[in-house]
N, C-alpha and C positions, 0 to 999 in steps of 0.2 A: 456439365460434368456427368449428369445422370444418363445423357444420351451416349456419352463415351463409354460408360460402364455397361450400358445395354449392348453396345456393339461388341465389346470385349467378351461379355458373357455369351453372346450369340456365337462368336467365333470359337470359343471353348466348347460349346455344345456341339457345333458342327464338327469340330475336330474329334470329339469323343465318339460321335456316331461313325465318323470316318475310320477311326481306329478299330472299332468293333467290326465294321464291314471288312476292312483290310485284313484283320486277323483271321476272319473266316475264309477269305478268298485266297490268301497267300500262304504257301507252305513256308514256315519259319523253322530254321534249325532249333532244336531244343536248347534253351539258354538257362543259365542260373537265375534264381529269383532275386535279381539285384534291384530291389524296390526300396526307394528312399522312405516310403511310408512305413515299410517293415522295419527299416533301420531306425527310424524315429521312435518306433514303438518298443524297441529293445531297451533293456536296462543299460545304464552307463557301464563301460568297461570297468572291471574290478581293479582295485589296487593290487600291485604285484609285489610280492616279497620273494626275492631271489633265494634259491637254495645254494649256499656257498660251496656245496659239494661240486656243483657244476660251474657256477659263475659268481664271482664276488665283485664288489665295487672297488676295483683296482685297475691300474693300467696294464694292458697285456701287450707284450712284445709280439713280433710277427710269428714266432714259433708257437707261442701260447695261443694266439688268435687262431692259427691254423688248426691246432689240436682241438680247440673248442668247436670250430665249424665242422670238422670231420666227425667228432664225437656226437654232435647234435644231429648231423645227417644220418649217422648210423643208428642213433637212438630213436629218431622219428622218421623212418623211411617213407611213410605215407604222407608226410606233411612237408618234407624238405628235399631239395636237390642242390648239391654243391657243384659249382663249376668255376673255372678261371677264364677270364677274358684276355689274359696275356700276362706279361711279366714286366716288372719295373726295370730301371737301368741296371740295378745290382742283382737282378734275377729273382726278386721276390714275387710270388704269385699275386695277381690282382683277383682276389676271391669274390665271388658273388654267391649268396645262398638264396634260393627261391623258397618262400614259405607260402604254402597254399594247399588246399585239399586235392589239387591236381598239379603237383610240382614238376613232374617230368616232361610233360608236354602241354602245349597250349590247348585249352578247352574252348571250343567255339562259343563266342559270346561273352567270354570272361576277359576283362581288360588287364593289361600288364601295367604295373606301376613300379616305381623304384625309389630307393633312398641311396645317396652316395655320401660317404663321410670322409673326412681327413684328406681332402684335395690339397690342403695346406698342412704339411706334416706336423707343424707346431700348434695345430688346433685339433686336439684329439678327443675332446669331450664327445663330439658326435660319433667318433669311432667306438667308444665304449657304450654309448647309449644305444647304438645299433645292435651291439651284441646282446644287450639286455632286452631290446625289442624282440629279437629272435627268440630268446629264452621265454619271454613273456607270451609270445604268440603260440609257440608249440606246447607250452605247459598249460595254457588256458583253453585250448581248443575244445576240450571235452566238458569244461565246466563254466565257460563264459559265453553267453549267447551272442554277445556283440562280436567277440573274436571269431566265433564259429561262422556267423553270417559273413564277416569280412573275408575269411579264408575260403569259404565256399563260393564266393562270388568274385574273387580277385586273385591275381598272381602277383605276389609281392617279391621283387628282386632287391636284395640288400647287399650293398658293397660297403663293408665297414671302413676300408682304407684304400683310397686311390693313390696315395703317396706314402707307401710303407718305408721307402728309403729316407724321406724327410723326417718321418716320425722317429726313426732309429737314432738320429743325431739331435733331437729336440730335448729340452730339459724341463722336467716337471717343476712347477712353481714359477715359470717364466710367463708373465702376463703380456708383455709387449716384445717388440723386436722381431727379427727375421730369421734367427737361427732355426733351421729345420723347415722353414716355410716352403723352400724350393725342392725340386727333385735333385737327384745326385749330380746332374749336370748344371745346376744353378738356374733352372727355368721355373717360373711361376706357372703351374699347370692351369690356373684359372685366367691366364692371359695367353693361352697357347692354342685356342680354337680359331677357326676361320671366323671373320667378323663381317657383318653386313654393312656397317657404316664406314669402316676404314680398313684399308688393306693391312693385313697382319703378316709381317715378313718374318716373324719368329719361326725358327726351325721346329717342325713337329717332333714331339717327344713320344717315346714308346707308350707311356701311360695315356696320353691324350689320343694317340692313334688307336689304341685298344678300345677306348671309350667310343670313339667315332665309329669304329667298326661294329661295336656292340649295338649302339642305338640305330645303326642302319639296318640291322637284321631283325630287331624286335620293335613292334609298333607300340612304344610306350605312350600312355595317355597322360600320365601325371608323374611328376618327379619332385623330390626335395633334395637339396644339397646342403649338408650341415657344416657350419663354420663356427669360429669363435672370435672374440674380440669386440663384440657388441651384442645388443639384445634387440633384435628387430627381424621382421620378415621382409625381405627385399625382392621386388618383382621387376620383370623386364619393362623396358629395355635398360641394359646396363650402359650402353653406349649411346651416342648422339651424333647427328650430322655435324654439329659444331664442336668437333673433337679437339681443335687446336687450343692449347692452354686449358685443357678440359678440367683440371683440378680446380681452377679458379672461376669456371663459368658453369658450375653445376646448375642444371635446370631439368625439369621432368622431360623424359623421352618416352612417350606413351605408345603402347601397342594398340592394334585394332581391337584386342580383347582386354582392354584395360579394366573393364567392369569385372570380368572373371578373375583376373589376376589380383585385383584388390580384394575380392571376395575370398579367394583361396588364402591370401596372406592374413586376412582377418580371422578366418577359421583357425589358423594356427595360433595367432596372437591372442585371441579371446579365450581359447581353451588352455593357454599357458598360464601358469600361476602368476606371472609378473609382466610378461611382455606387453600386454595391451595398455598398461599404465603409461607407457611412453617415457619412462624416467631415464635420463642420461646415465651412462655408466660412470662417467667422471665429469667434473665441472667443465673440462675443456672439450668434451665430446658432445655431439648433437643429441637432442632428444627427438623422438619420433612419435608423432600423433597417432594414437591407437596402436603403437608398436609396429607400424608398417611404413615402408617407403618405396618409392620408385628408385631403382638402382642408380640411374643417371642423376637424379635429383640429389642423391647422397654424395656420390662422386663417380663420374664416368670412368669406364675402363674399356679397353680394347681386348678382344679375344676371350671373353667370358663364356662359360659353359652353358648358362641358361639361355642367353640370346641365341647361341648356335642351335640348341635343340629345338627352340621354338620356331625360328625362321626356316631352318633346313628340314625339320621333320614334324613340326606341328605339335611337339610335346610341350606341355605347360609345366615349366619348372620354376620353383621359388627357392631363393637362397635364404636359408634359415640360420641366422646368427644367434647362437643359443647360450653364450657365456661371455661376460664382460672380460674375464681373464682368458687369454688364449689357451694356456696350459695350467689350469688350477691344480692344487694339491688333490691327491686321490680321495682324501676323506670327504671332499665336497661332492663327489660323483653321485652319491645317493640322492642328495638334494636336487641336483640337476635332473636326475631321472624323475623324481616326483614332480618337478616343475613341468616336464615335457611329455610325460607318458600319455596323457589324454590328447594333447595336441598332435602327437605323432600318429595316433590311431584315427582321429577325426579327419585329419588332413587326407589320409589315404582314401577314406570313404567318399570323398568328393569326386572320385573318378566315376561314380554312379549318378552323377548329375548331368542333365542336358539331353543330348540326342545320341542314339546308337542304332545301328542296323546293319543292313547288308546291301551290296550292289550286285545284281544278277544280270545275265543276258536273257534273251527271250526264251531260252531253253532251261532257265532256272539254274544255270551254272554260275558259280561265283566269279566275279571279275577282280583279278588281283591288280594292285597298283592303280586303281582308278583314282583320279585327283578330285578332291572335293574342297569347297570352301563355303563359308557362310557369307551370303551377299552383304557387301559393305564391310567385310572383315578380310582384308587381302593378305592373310597368311593361311596357307592351305594345309591339308593333311591327306593321307592316303588310306586305301583299303589294304587289308592283309591278304595273304594268299587264299583265305577263306571268304574274301569279299567283305569282311567286317570293317566297320568304322565306329569311332566314338568321338564326341566333341563335348567338352564341358561348357555349358551355357546356363545363364540365369533365366528365370521365368520370363517369357515374352513370345513375340511373334517373329518368325524368321523365314528366310528363303535359303534353301540348300542348292548350290550349283554343283553339278556332277559332270565330269568329263572323262572319257577313256578313248584311247586311240582305236579307230575303226568303228566307233559308235556315235550316234547322234547325242549331243549334250542334252541334259535335262535340268530344269529348275523346279524344285518342289517346295511348296509352302508348308510350314508346320508350326505347331505351338509347343512351347516348353512350359510345364507346370512345376510347382514346387514338390509335389508329393512323390513323383516317380519319374524316371527317365522316359523320354519319348522314344518309342520303337518305330523305326522307319525303314521299310524295304524299298529299294529303287530298282526298277527294271529298265535297262538301256536297250534300245533297238539298234541294229547295225545301220551304219551310214549308207544312204542310197548312192549308187554309182551312176554317174552321168558321163557318157562317152569314155568309159574306161577309167575314170578318176572318181575319187570320193567327193561328195558334196562339200563345199567350204564349211568350216566350222564356224559356229557363232562367235562374234568378237568377244563374248564373255569368256571364252576359253582359249586364250592365247597364253601358253606358258611363257613366263618372263625369262629372258636369257640369264644364265648364271647358275651356279651349283645350288641345289640339284635342279636340273631343268624341268622335272616333272611337277614341281610344286609352285604354287602361287606365292609371291613375295610382295612386300610393301613397295610402293613406288620408289625408284632409285633416288637417293638424296642428291641434291645439286652441288656436287663438289668433285674434285679429282680423286683418282683412286689412291694416290699416295701423297705424302707430305715431304718436304725437304728434310734431309737427315738431321739437321740441327734442331728444327722444331720437334721432330719425332723424338729425338733424344731428350730434349727438355721435358716434353710431355711425359715420356716414360719414366724419367727420374722423379718428377713430382708425384706421379701416380704411385710408384713403388714406396715412396716415403709415406704417403697418406695411407696406403694399404697396411704397411707395417705398424702404423699407429692405431688405426681403427678397425682393421679386419679386412 
C-alpha cells in the first residue's frame, strides 16, 4: 500500500512540475479564475428572501413569466440576456435567460451550463424555482461572494418552461395523472428525442426540435432537467439494450462516466434538505438509496433528453425530480425553494471540476470541432470554435485522446486533483502526406457510424434497430402508465 501511495505522490509531483513548465512555455488565452479551491473557501450562498414587488411564490402563466423575464433582463442588462430558441405548437415562446457577468457573448474559458424546467407541463415546481433562481442570482451578485464567483466563471442558461402549452391546461393541486403532461399534439417531450439503444419512431415536435438545435450550437458542459412526481436525482442511461417489456425488467444501464454521474447526483441530493434520506414519496412508490438512481434501474424509457445530450453531444445531464406531488398548491412553493436553493447552486459549480483546455494547431490557432474522449470512456465531446473543451472528472489519472481531420491524433496523460480543474493545452501537428494521400489515422480514432458522425459513442448494442409494432405498443403503453404514476 505504501508503495502505491509513493507512486501516486510521485505522479502528482511530476504533473505539478509539468503544469508549471507548460504554463510558462504555452500562451494561454486569459481565463476566468475558476478554481475549486477558491470555491471551497467561499462562504455558503446566502438564504434568499424574494421581493414580492418583482416575484412571489405563486404560479405564473406564460404572459406573467414573459413579463418577469423581460423586466429582469431590462433591470439587470449587465448580468442577463433573454432569447428564445423557438415556439411551442400553440405559438408560445420557449424563453431562455442567460445569467452571467458576460451574458451576451461567450467568454473564452467560461463553460456554458443550463437548467430546463417544465418539460412535462403538469410538473411546474421546477418552472417556478427557476424563476426564483434567476431572481436570486441577479439580486445577490453584488452581495454574495459565492454567487459572484459562479457568475464570473460560468454562463448559466435557464429555460423555465419547455412545455408552456401543457402547463396551460394543467390543474393546480393535481399530484398524479397525465393532464397537461404532453404538448398540444399529445406527445411526451421526454420521449421524443433520438435514442441510442432503440429506434425512436415518434414524430419530432417543435419543442424538442428547438432544443436539439439549441444544444447543437452551444457546447453545454452540464445540465439539469427539473421534474416532479418523485424525490430523486436520476442519471443516465435512461434506456437499456434489453428494452422489450422494459417496465418489468428494470436493471441498471451504466454509462462509461458512471462515477461522475453518481457524484453529480449526490451533489444535488446531499445539498437538498430531504432528498438524500431516500424516503419514498408514498408506500407504493420506490425509495432511493442516498436519493439517487440510475434511470433505467428505476424504469427504462426511450427517447429521453438526458441520454440524447450525453451520447450525441457529451453534455452531462441529470434529471432532478424535486416534488412528490406533480403540481402542488402554490403555498408550498416557498418550502420547495428552501429545500432546493443550495442544491441548484452547488450542482452548477461542478462544471469547474475535472479537465479543461484548448486544442491548437502548430501555429497556435484554435481547432474547432476537434473530437476528444477520455481513454476507456467511449462517449466523446468536442471543442468549441475557440478550440476550448471541458470534461467533468473525479480525481485520478487519465489519458485524453484527441483527433481532428487533417491532423495527427494525440494521446496525452494527465492527473485530476480535487482542489482545482486541470488546465491542459493540446497542440496537433498536420498529418504527413505520403504519395499524395494523408497517412492512415490511428485505430484509436475511428469515428463510429451514426449521428453525429464526429463523436465517439458506446459500442453498438447487439439487437435490431426496431421491434415489432405489437411489442413496441405494449412497451409504450406500460411506460406511459408508469410515468404518469411516478414521474
